[in-house]
C-alpha positions as CSV (number, residue, x, y, z in Angstrom):
1,M,0.0,0.0,0.0
2,A,1.5,3.3,-1.1
3,K,1.5,6.2,1.4
4,K,-0.4,9.3,0.4
5,W,1.2,12.7,0.6
6,Q,-1.9,14.3,2.2
7,I,-2.8,15.4,5.7
8,H,-5.4,13.1,7.2
9,K,-8.9,14.5,7.6
10,G,-8.8,13.7,11.4
11,A,-5.4,15.4,11.9
12,R,-5.0,17.8,14.8
13,D,-4.0,21.4,14.1
14,W,-0.4,20.8,15.1
15,E,-0.1,18.2,12.3
16,A,-1.2,20.7,9.7
17,D,1.3,23.5,10.3
18,W,4.8,24.1,8.7
19,S,6.7,22.2,11.4
20,G,4.2,19.4,11.3
21,D,4.6,19.1,7.6
22,A,8.4,18.9,8.0
23,R,8.0,16.2,10.6
24,F,5.7,14.3,8.3
25,H,8.3,14.3,5.5
26,L,11.1,13.3,7.9
27,R,9.0,10.4,9.1
28,H,8.3,9.3,5.6
29,F,12.0,9.5,4.6
30,R,13.1,7.6,7.7
31,A,10.6,4.8,6.9
32,L,12.2,4.3,3.4
33,P,14.6,1.4,3.0
34,M,18.3,2.4,2.6
35,E,18.2,1.7,-1.1
36,K,15.4,4.1,-1.7
37,K,17.1,6.8,0.5
38,I,20.3,6.5,-1.6
39,Q,18.3,6.7,-4.8
40,A,16.4,9.8,-3.6
41,V,19.7,11.5,-2.7
42,E,21.2,10.6,-6.0
43,E,18.2,12.0,-7.8
44,M,18.4,15.2,-5.8
45,C,22.1,15.6,-6.7
46,A,21.3,15.1,-10.4
47,L,18.5,17.7,-10.2
48,S,20.8,20.1,-8.4
49,A,23.5,19.7,-11.1
50,T,20.9,20.2,-13.9
51,L,19.5,23.4,-12.3
52,K,23.1,24.7,-11.7
53,E,23.9,24.2,-15.4
54,Q,20.7,25.9,-16.5
55,R,21.3,28.8,-14.2
56,G,24.8,29.2,-15.7
57,N,23.4,29.1,-19.2
58,Y,20.8,31.7,-18.3
59,R,23.3,34.0,-16.8
60,A,25.7,33.6,-19.8
61,K,22.8,34.4,-22.2
62,R,21.8,37.4,-20.1
63,K,25.3,38.7,-20.0
64,R,25.7,38.3,-23.8
65,K,22.4,40.1,-24.3
66,S,23.5,43.0,-22.1
67,N,26.8,43.4,-23.9
68,Q,25.2,43.8,-27.3
């Protein structure tokens, strides 16, 4: 059974605030098997590298445009 990323209807107020949301995500991550945790970290690293490259390309393009 897959866990749903939703706050339960019967949740107390403390479960529906920002810190409660952070605790929910931490509990979910801790419940994952080690293989899934490593996979998640690797995917985050790949995403970070992609975004960094895109940011560099955008800045270079903007710099070329301002020099014209």
